[in-house]
N, C-alpha and C positions, 0 to 999 in steps of 0.2 A: 581468480578475479579471471572472468572469461570476457576475449574480446573478440568484438564479431562489426563483420559492416554493416551499418547501417543504411540502408537504399529506401527507407522514401521516412515521411515525415508519420510518426505517431498522431495514435487519433482518440486511443482506451488510453487511461489511467485504469490496473486493478487493484486494491490493496486485499489483504487479512486482514483478522481483524487482534483477533489475539499476539501480541508479540512485535505487531508495525502498531499500529493503533493505539494498542496500550500498552502497558510493562510487561506484558504477557505471563501474568501471575492470578490466583484464582483464589479469593479469598472467600472461605469455609468458616461457619458458624455450626454447631450442631442441627443448624435448620435449612442448611445446602449454601448452594454458592452466595454472596450477599450480595458482593460486588464486582468493579472492576475498576480499574486508574487509567484513564484518556488523560493525553499530552497535553499539553494547552500549545496554542498558534498551528495547528496541527488544522484542525478543519477554516481558520482560516484562511490560511496557505490553498488548501484543497478547495474554497470557492473561488479564488486568486485562478487558478492553474485552469478550472471548470468551462473559464475562457475561451483555451487550448482542448482541452483533453476533454471526454467523455470520462466521468469517475465512474467509478461501481464497485460496491465493496463487499468482499465474501468472509462468511464466518463456518468452519466444521462446525465449532459449540454448539450446541443444542443444550447442553443446563443452562448454560448462559446467556442462550437468545432473546429471551425477554428484557434483558437488562441493554445487551445489545443494538436491540430492533430501537426499541428508546434513544437511546444515542444517537444514530446514525442515521434511521428515518424521522424519526420525529422533529430530533433536532438539527439535527447535521441534514438530513432534506436530502441524503443520495441515497441509494438503491443500495439494497441489501439481500443476497441469496441465500440460501444456505444450503454449503458445497462438498462435500467429502473431500479431506485432501486430494487421495488419489487421486481423485475424479476430478481434480483443476482443474489441467492442460487438454482433458475431452471435453469440460462444461464451456471451456473459454471460446474452443474451437469449435462449438456447435453456435453461439452467438456472437463472436470478433473474429476481423481477421489478426489470424495471430501475427500476420509480417508485420501489424500494427497497433500492434498492444503491447504494453509495459508493464508489468505484473511487478508486486512489490509482495517478500514475504517471507518468510525468520524459519521455515522449520523443515524439521528434517524429512520434508517430500518434496518441499517446491523448487529443488535444480529440477527435477520430470519437470515443472511449466517450465521455467527457465531457461530448460534449453528448447524450448518450442517460438515462445516469444520473444519480439522483434530485441526488447529489450530487459533487464530485470536487474531490482535494487532488491538491497538486505542492509536492515540496521544492525550498527555496528553489534548487537547484543545477541545475532541469528547465533545460531549453532556452526561451528567452523566448517565443516565440510560444504551449506552451504552456502558462505561467506568465498569462497573459493568461485566459487559456479557464476556468483551475481556477477554483473555489467561492471555498478556500482556500490559500494559499499558507506552511508553512509557515519558518520565522525560520532551523530546521536544514536543512545539505545530507542527502540521500540517506546511509544506510552512518554517518552524526552525530545520530542521536537525531530524524534526522525523523517517523520511525514512532509511534517513544513521544510525541512533541508532536502529532502527529495526531490518535491517540488519545485524549489528553487533551482538544481540542476539542474531537471529538467526542463525550465525553460529556459534557461542558460543555452543547453546542449543545444536541442534542436531548436527550440521556436526566438532564437538568439537576446533575451530579454535580457539585461546583467541583473544584479544586485540591487544597485542603484533604482534602475526604472522600475526593479519590483518593490523596491518600499514605497519608493517616490506615486507608485501607483495605487500602492495599498491604502496611503495615507490621503487621496483625493476624494 
């Protein structure tokens, strides 16, 4: 796990889709990619944390983009950008302040982003080398409430909202 001094309050939370918001598996038939499995609770947690942070979601999956677009843009109402994994750090730096950005990813190239942003998060099922470079690793797997767990961690660590207050506020 990577340790760094936190010098400011984050303003942005950028997340990858496959392996973070989904279980990371692609389900194919002879007609091509048919579905992705998104986790429960992640959307609710992102809606809550959106009070504190700008949420932006990225994907590199061109063949499953229509599935992702439908879930992220049409149902969750969050912005989605198609960004190749090796270009993510540069893409983020052109649009957001790296020193004010939290990034959550699971893939082999995500440590390239982790080394540039303020704070990094990986789900439990991320590749081992990626987990070792993250500031925080969830106990939950991608597509199995890892994003919800990350959101609870973020609001506690950076905004002083404990889990009890979080649950109370979402039930109001």
